[in-house]
Steps between C-alpha positions, in 0.01 A plus 500: 500500500782737578660428168178554305443826687847622412478418125435684300537861615472747219873508412540129561202428273643706214840330528344157509283567198795644301725213590260221415387675179861552382587129554179381328574711195860386490395136510251557220762688298280806455503856616277665760216718369594857420267747668426831329518832672191603698457198720153357542341814351607374160265249342781287345657448845165403654456237226847355567446499869170318466695213334813526714343522846353147503839359393686685788232395751523135410879510493528651852237269642669189363847625597400568860308171522805301388757677717355700793436194714850368427646833606306502830595138569870564451492810712318316778747209492802736494375729780320259734656150454856419617719268303459236770248471770622454859426168675195478724625499860179377653485190281870433553459504882201264481683256284809516717295380803411179309855419397760329718693722736776690326337479159448824309251595233490800267231604252570732214222596268535677169243633250443309175627812318783715637441839658705799575811560288475153356158581347645814335802304372273232351272758330805686359641180357170429323487863383840487343404184305178665377684814397752297295224310326317817411801682376602209281159543329568877451240585763528733799423353844298677777666451838390598850780651713420383855643771731301469823309169529288645779355766268254432209589531133542844336539582133838651584619146574425374143788503248528399134815298447619528136862369520710250700873475507757278672266219605680272737365241745552746788471843338324691232469860372167638379420815299152626580280806548251556778130547414478835680821639336521332155741765368777390736694183434617299799748225561422219740785280628382172646724278705461214752688468825439251784160403374390864474451718195647842460358743247680828439338782303678772300431789515392465861249737655581594853139489639419170327539174699742238349360215294462174687392276209339467158171353381425449131147580394310268265322723246209372289522501121285779372469657148452874510242655273628625167421838344490653159615306191689256718169339586492376143865481401597309816381176338653581160858616586759326726473769765691301763794440270504866391476608865798296604699610195433861584620449857815315386591771240396783733260629237228555748504655847520297815200434725437778752529273798685183411763670281492194271 
């Protein structure tokens, strides 16, 4: 309930819509609609919005349905569950009375899935594998930057990863941009030490908590609505091939958010 109440605020909602929309258009190899001057006072913009709003609504609904519960579960495990549960002293004393004199008994219980730092390390390992798979398919990957597990998700903790370098079993470097500041590229250095994960962010903001772990979001496949002549020529011309060729030869501009 706290997480749902915190998302989306007005700024977070705009960042979330822009991020999900940019990734959906990049996956479909098409460009976002170009809005004319005048906003909703212009009839052409109202027509486009009538077709675009249902797509965005369904995209956000399916995206949150697939990932919001996973985010809350990871944060609860990291904030409230230790890596190992302590033994039950009462049960140990009762069993000790039934054993021969001098015998000792110890009970140690552990959850079926790890908590604390181990939960964040497990999620980060799975996130790196998902990022590598997405980038091999020339697709960006949406990642949640878990800073404070005791706090709910905010759009400022969502980042689009568009490059990975130096992948090792114990370290990786990620190029990304945050949803709330897409114009600023960031470098994430991920390393493992003593069963814990360390994520360093550059450039670092002083008032921002450090990143404790990563969670890769699973985004649904959605085809954005097409506009203009592309509604007809999309099925006649190899738009996906032309789109990739333009990106490879730098004949067209990069996406506003992903930079790809």
